[in-house]
N, C-alpha and C positions, 0 to 999 in steps of 0.2 A: 486582712493582714496586708500591709504595704511595706515592701523592702526599701530601706533608705540607703544602705551601703553593704558591700560585700568585700571581705578581706580574706586573703588566703596566702599562706606561706608554705612552700615545700609540700604541698598536697598534690601528689601525682605530678602532672605536668604544669600545674598552677604554682609556679615557684615564687612569684611575687606579684600578687594581684590586689588592687585597691580600686573599687568601683563605687562611685556615688550615683545612686539612681535618682536623678533629679527630674526625669520625665515619666509620664504614665507608663511608657513601654521602653525598656532598655534592651537594645539589640547587641548581642556579643558576637563578633565575627572575627575570623582570622584564618590563617593557612592551616593545613593539616598538621597535627602535632603541636599546635600553639597553645593548647590547654582549654579549649572550649568545653569539651565534655568533662574535663577535670573540674572546671568551675561548677558545672551543674551538679556533679557528684559531691563536691565540697558543700554546696548549699544544702543538698538533701541530707547529708550526714550531720551538718550542724543543726538543721531544723528538727530532724526526726530521731537522730541517734542511730540511724540505720545506714550501713555502708553498702554501696552499690556493687562493688567489684570483689568483695570478700564476704564470707558468711560468718567467720569466727573472729572473735576479738583478738585472739593470739596471732591472727594474720594481718593485723593493722599495720605492722611494720612494712608491709608491701605497699601501703598507701603513701609512704614517705618518699619524696623525690630522691633520686639517686644521689649518693655522696652526702646525704644529710642524715642526721640522727632523729630529727623530729619535725613535725609540721603542724599546722593548725588552719582552721577555717572559722570565720566569724560572720554572722549575718545580723545586721541591726534593723529592727522594725519598730518604729516609734520609740517607746520607752524600754523596749525589751532587747536583749542581746542574747543570741543563741550561738553556741560554739561547739567545736570538737577539737581535741588535741590528739594527735597520733604520734606514736603508737599506744599511748597510755589509755586512750578511750575516754578521758575525762572531758566533761563539758556540760553545758546547760541546753536543754532541748525543749521544744514546744510540746504541749500536751493536746494540741488540737487533733482530734482523731482523723480528720479528713485529709490532712497534709500528705501522708504517704500516697494517697490516691491522686492527689493533685500533681504531685511531683513525678509520679510514675503511673501514667494513664493506663498502661497495659495491665496493671495489677487488678483493676476493676474488671477488665475483660476476662481475666483468668479465673475469676470467681465462678462457682457454679450458680445455677439459677436461684436456688434457695438462699445462698449467702448474699447474692446481689440484692434480692428482695429485702432480706433482713437489714442489710446495710443501708439501703435507701429509706426504709421505714425509720430506722434509728436516726439517720441524717436529717430527715424532714420532721422527726418527732411526731409521726403519724401512727396511731394505733388502729388495729382492726376492730371496728365496731360493726357487728353483724347487722343490727337494725339500720344503721346509717347507710351501709353498703347496699342493703336491699332497697332502701328508699331511693337511693341514687339510681339503681338499676331500673326502677319503675318510673321515676319522675324524669330523670335526665336522658336515659337511654331508651325509654319507652318499652321496656321488656314486659312480657306477659306476667301479670301479678301472681297468677296461680303457679306458674313454673318457677318464679323466684322464690315463692313460699316453699316449694318442694325441695329446693336445694339449700334453703336457709340453714338447716341443721348441719349440713356438710361444711358450711363456711367456718364453723367453729374448729374444724380440723385443718383449715388453711385453704388458700385459693386452688392449689393443685387438686385437692380432694374434691372440692366443689366443681371444678371444671370437668374432672373425670366423670363425676356423677351426672352432670348435665349432658355430657357427650354420650354416655351410656343410655340415658333416657331418650335422647334424640334418635339414637340408632334403633332402639326398641320401637319407638313411635313410627319411624320410617318403615320398619319391617311390618308393622300392623297395617300401615297405609298400603303397602304393596300387596298384602294379602287381601285387603278389602277391595282394592281396585282391580283385582285380577292380574297382578303382575306388573303394574305400572310403577315406574320409578318416581319417587316423590320429588316435587319441585315447588318452590314458593308460589310462582305465578299459576302453575297448574292447579295447586291446591285450592286457590281462591275461587276458581271457576269450575272445578270438576263437579260433575253430577253423574250418578249412575245411569247406565242405559236402561230404559224402561222396556222390558220384554213384551213382545206381542202375545196377547192372551186371547184365546177363543172362549168367550163368556159361557156359551152353551156347553162346551166341552168341560169347562171347569166345574160347572154346576153338576153335570153328570158324574164327574169324578168324585165330587164331594158327597153326592147322594150314595154312590157305591161304597165309599169309605164308611159312611154312617151305617149302611146296611151290614157291612162286614163287621163293624164294631158291635152292632146289636147281636149278630149271630154268635160272635165270640163270647160276648157277655152271657148269652143264653146257655151256651155250652159250659161256661164256667160255673153258672148257677146249678146246672144239672150235676156236674161232677162234684161240686161242693156238697150237694145233698147226699150223693152216693158215699162220699168220704165220711160224712157225719154218721150215716147209717152203719157203715162198716166199723167205725170206731165204737158205736154203741153195741153192736153185735159182739165185737171182741171183748168189750168190758163185761157183758152179760155172761159170756162163756167163761171168762176168768173167775167171776164170782161163783158160778155154778161149780166149777172144779174145786174151788176153795171150800165150799160148803160140803161137797162130797168127801173131801179129805177129813173134815172135822167129824162127820158122821161115822166114817169107817174107823177112826181112831177111838 
């Protein structure tokens, strides 16, 4: 959009303004109270239909210069003319969705993170393609393919969910590293060169310990076998006694 001319009559302090924008950049300058801000507000109101200084249409009479009943602003761009008449609020406005943010930069800054993201995706007409994003993470940013595949399902829930999942996984991995290394804090450079300390081992002593352990295991297994046989004999004796008592009852009856 290129503005060719601006006209305003009795719009706030812009009581009689006619500007032809014949250069790429038009600078509007003047003393305090001469109507610079009023021209800006008039341009925004004509282009977007939104007033800067009042929020309700019934308050549009406050936008009319003192001692006048009505005012207007008109912005000409190419073949289009956009306008606003106050206090009636009638006019023709642009339907370009980005104009409010171009004319009022702080509006974008006031959006929360999710709304800014949605706005930028809509503005650039970019859609979230999970496979494409994962491919870019691996090919362009050289991310670990296994880790990217791990967070891929979370991308369907949005970037914040995927980021949180990745952060939680990283925190868990660092905790495992600290446990494995005996309390050392994880570091990228340290991780690449770290090796566990090799304990000093007395081979003869280790062999003796192994032999003793094997003997202890053999003794325990022998005791288990003996006790198992005793348990089997006791169960058999109990079963025989129960059968004998049952037969005796039958004979007595």
